[in-house]
N, C-alpha and C positions, 0 to 999 in steps of 0.2 A: 724327377719331373718328366724326363723323356720316357722313362719306363712306364710311368703312369699314363702318358699320352698314347704310347704304343699299345698298352693294355686296353685302353678305351677303344682305339681303332680296331683292334682284333675282336673285341666284344661286339662292336657295332657290325663289323663285317660278318661275324659268325651268325648274329641274329638275322641279318639281311639274307644270308644264305639259307638259313633254316626257313625263313618266311617264304623266300622264292621257291624253295624245294616243296614246301607244303602246298602253295598255290598251284605249282606245276603238277604235283601229284593229284590234287583235287580236280584240276581241269582235265587231266588225262583220264582219270577214273570216270568222270562225268561223260566224256566223249565215248569211252568204252561202253558204258551202260546204255547210253542213248542211241548209239549207232551200231557198234559191233555186235552187241548181244542180239538185238532184233534181227540183224542181217544173218547172224549165225542160226537163229531160230528158223528164219525163212529158208535157209539152205537145207537144214535138216528136214523140214517139212517137204521141200521139193524132192529130196532124196527118197523119202518114204513113198511119195506119190509115184515117182519113177519106178519103184519096185512093185507097183500095183495095188498099194493100199489106198482106200477111198477115204478122203477127209470129209467129215461132216461139217456143215456151217455152224453147228451148235457148239458153243463154248461152255464147258462145265462151270459150276459155281466157283470152283477153286482155280479157274483159269486154264484147266487142262484142255488140250486139243484132242478131240475124239477122232479116232480112225477105225474104219471097219476093215476086217481082214478075212481071208478065206477060212471057213470053219476047220479045214484040215491043218491050218497053221497053229502049232501049239505055242504056249507061253515061252518055252525054251527056244523055239525057232525065232520068235520075235526078239528075244534078248540077244541071240547070236547075230541077227540082222542089225540090231542097234549097235552092237559092239563094233561092227565093221564101220558104221558111220561115225561112232565115237572116236575111233582111231584116226579117222580122216580129219576130224575137227578138234582133236585134242580135248575131248570131253570126258567127264566121269559120271557114273551112275550113282546119284546120291539117294535114290529111293526106288524100290521095286516091290510092289504089293500085288499079290494074286488074290482075286476074289473068286474063290473056287465055285461057289454056287452060281454066280452069274457068268463064270468063265471069262472074266475081264481081267485086264492087266494094267496097273497104274505104274508109270515110269517117270522119274524126274531126272533130267540131265543137267549138269552144271559145268561151268568152265573150270579150268585148272585153278583159277583164283577163287573158286567156290561161289561164283555168281550163278543163280539159276538161269539156265538158257531156255528150257521148255519143260512142260509137263504134258504127258500124253496118257490118254485112256484108250486102250485097244479093246475093241469089241468084236467078237466073232461074227462073221456073216456080213457081207457088203449089203447095205440097205437096198431093198428091191427097187425102190423108187429111183435111186441113183442109176441103176442099170436100165430100168425101163424108160427113163426119161419122162416120167409123168410130171405134170405140172404140180409143184408143191406150194406155190403161192405167188402173188403178184406184189411187186415192190415198186414204189414211186420215190424218187430221190429229188429233192429240191436243193439247189446250190444257191445260197443267199449272198447278198452284198456285192453284186456286180454294179459297176458305175464309178467306183473310186479310182481304179487304176486300169491301165491297159498295157500289158506287158507279155512276156513269154509265158507267165503263169496262166493268164486269161486265155492266151492262144492255145495252150495245151489242154485246158478245160474244153475249149471249143472243139478240139480235135478228137475228143473221146467219142468213139463211134457207137454210142448207146443212147437210149431214150432218157435224157435227163431234162429236168425243168429248171431253167435259170431264172432267178428272182432278181430283178434290177431295181435299184433305188432311183427314183426320179430326181432330177435336178443337179446331177453331178456332171463333171466334164465329159465323161465317157459313156454316160447312160444310154443315149440314143445310138451311138456307134456300136456298143456291145450288144444292144438288143437286135440291131440289124445283123450283126455277125452271128449271133445265136440262131436266128431264123435261117440264115444261109447255111449254117453248119448242121441243120436238122434238129435243133433242140426247141423245146417249148419255152415261151417267155411269159412270166407273170410280173406284176408290180409288187415290189417289196415296200409296202406303204408305211412311211414313217408314222408312228403313233406314240403318244407321250408316255415315257417311262416315269417311274417314281423319281423324285429329286431332279426333275428336268430343270435346267437353267438356261436354255436357249443355245442353239448351235446351228449346224448345217441343216439343210432341208426345211428351212423356215417357211418357204412358200408352200410346202406340201404337208407338213406334219399335222396330224389330227390331235387336237388337245382336248382334255377332259373339260366338259362344260362349254365347248365351243358352239357358237350360233349355227343354226341349220344352213343358212345361206353360205357361210364361210366353209363349212364342211363340204357342201356340194361343189363349191368353187374349187376347192383343193383336189377333190376326187376328179373333177372334170379336167383340171390342169394336168394331173398325173396321167390320165388316159390320152390326153393330147400329146404329152411328152413321149409316151410309149404306146403307140397304137397297135403294136404287135401283140400286146398282152391279151391273154385269154382268161386271166384270173388274178388273184391277189393273195398275198399273205402279209402278216404284220411284221414290221421292223420294230423291235422292242415293244412298247405298248403295255407295260405292266400296270400302268394307271388307266390309260385310255380304254383298254379292254374290260374295264369295270363299269364304264359309262354306257348304260343300256340305251339311253336316248341317242347318243352318238352312233352306237352300233346299229340301231334300228334304221337311222338315216342312211348309213353305209349299206346295210343289207338291202334296203329298198332300191337304192341306186344300182347295186350289183345285180339284183334280180331283173331290173329293167334292161340292163345291158347283156343279160344272159351270161354273166361271168360267175366263176366259182370263187370260194374263199377257203384258205387253209389257215387254221389258227396255229401260230408258232408255239403257243403255250409258254409264254414268258412269265406267266404267273398261274399258280394253281387255282386262283379265284376268278379266272377269266369267264366272261359271260358271252363271248363271241359266238360259240357254236349254238348255244340256246337261241340266240336272236336270229342267227343266219338260218337255222333249220325251221324256225317259226315262220320265216319269210320265204321258205322253199328255195333258198339259195343252195346249190350243190356245195357241200362243205364237209370238212373233216379236220381233225387235229393231227399234228405230227405225233409220232409215237416214240421216236428216238432222235436225240441230237447226236450226230456222229462224231463231232470233233470239238466239243466244249473243252476237251483236254487235247492239246496238239501233240499227240504221241502216236506213232503208227500202230503200236500194239493195242492201245486203247481204241483207236478208230476201228481196227479190225474186229475187236470184241464187240463194239457197238453195232457194227454191220452184221455180225453174227446174231446179235439180239434181234435186229430188225428182221433177218431171215427167219429166225425162230418164231417171231410174232406173225409173220406172213404165213408160215406153215400152219400155225395153230388157228388162225382166224380167216385166212384167205387173202388178206391184204395188209399192207403196212406202208407208212410214210416216214422217211428219214430226212433230216435236214443237215446239210454240211455248209461250208462257207468257202468262198474264194478269198476274201479278205485281202491282205497284202502279202501273206507268206504261207498260205495253207498248202505247201507242197506235199506234206504228208497225206492230206486228204486226197489230193490228186493221185498220188502214187498208189495208195491203198485201193481206191476205187478202180483204177486202171488194172490192178492186179486181181482184185477179188470179184468184180462183176462178171468177167468171163467164167471164172470158176463156179460161181453160184448159178450162172445160167446153165452150165454143163450139168449141175446137180438138180436141175428142174425148176429153178426160179425164173420168173418172167419180169423183166424190167420195163416199165411202161411210163408214159407221161402221166402227170397228175390228173389231167382231164380224162384220160382213159380209165384210170383207177376209180375216179368218182363215178363215172358212167357205169362201170361194172358194179360198184357198190350200190348205186341207186336201183339197178336192175334186180339185184339180189338182196335188197334191204332186209328181208326176213331171215336170210341165211347168214348174213355177215354182221358180226358185232360192231356197232358204231359207238361203243362206249367211250367215255372220256379217257384219253391216254394218261399214263402216270405223269406227274409233273417232273 
């Protein structure tokens, strides 16, 4: 009987150890992939830039980071250069492909555990516009969801010394305070107007939210209340609104009010079926839709790729609008913007307030495509 009891104890103990070891291994691996691999990639990129290679803001379809290099540098020279970096970070080269006709070199670097750290595409000839400092495009960035919290994260967003547009939700504890701080910090403020989403069942912002089918007087009262709450605002974008932005009557009332106030509107594009821009432009309200959500996946590499897409769009069409979030924990958004905006400015991109972007677009309406952005 005693032996049977001891056997059961040993079995339970062994099972517990295996379970603990599995969970510990999983947590360690997750932390490694989410933190150490991205940091290693950033370090390798920084090393290449220190060595004089010019990074393009364009990310290739396969996620490769494109670098321009002097035409006199051969593929063998690049590989030798990379091997020095690999030794420093204990990396291995898991792929190397030469495209002879284009004189391009594709390289994949992985950790010793066989996790891909980075893929690079090396292109001969540093882009002329990088060296010349020519304007490659104008970018406007909106940071949504100010009002819920006021902490070190919001303070750090305020301290970014770039032209950002902060969108504040009316009716929350810190809405007025943060709008004032944003203005004092040199940022632009707009209203992040609550609008009814699908499957809405009532919650915060009940005094402000615009509902599908709402009566005109109530719509106007809520808009007026929002501007009284946030008099610093020079425009508006929708907070949610996948249902309300289908209501053309509501949108027309909103557009008429914004036109009378000389305010602009940015459609956040929370649904591909939105009618907001059609109505706004029919009322001659300065308006545009966002082109890229920067952080709908809270991962630094994803945010960096989305920002690169935004830059690519600005280069192709002249202008682009991206939306990020402050939320309660968007530290990755903050860190990537603080790192990448100066880099993109050095490469010829201009970061402007949304009001400036719209003014530029209106002045050059015939030259700039104002088509509906992708959903």
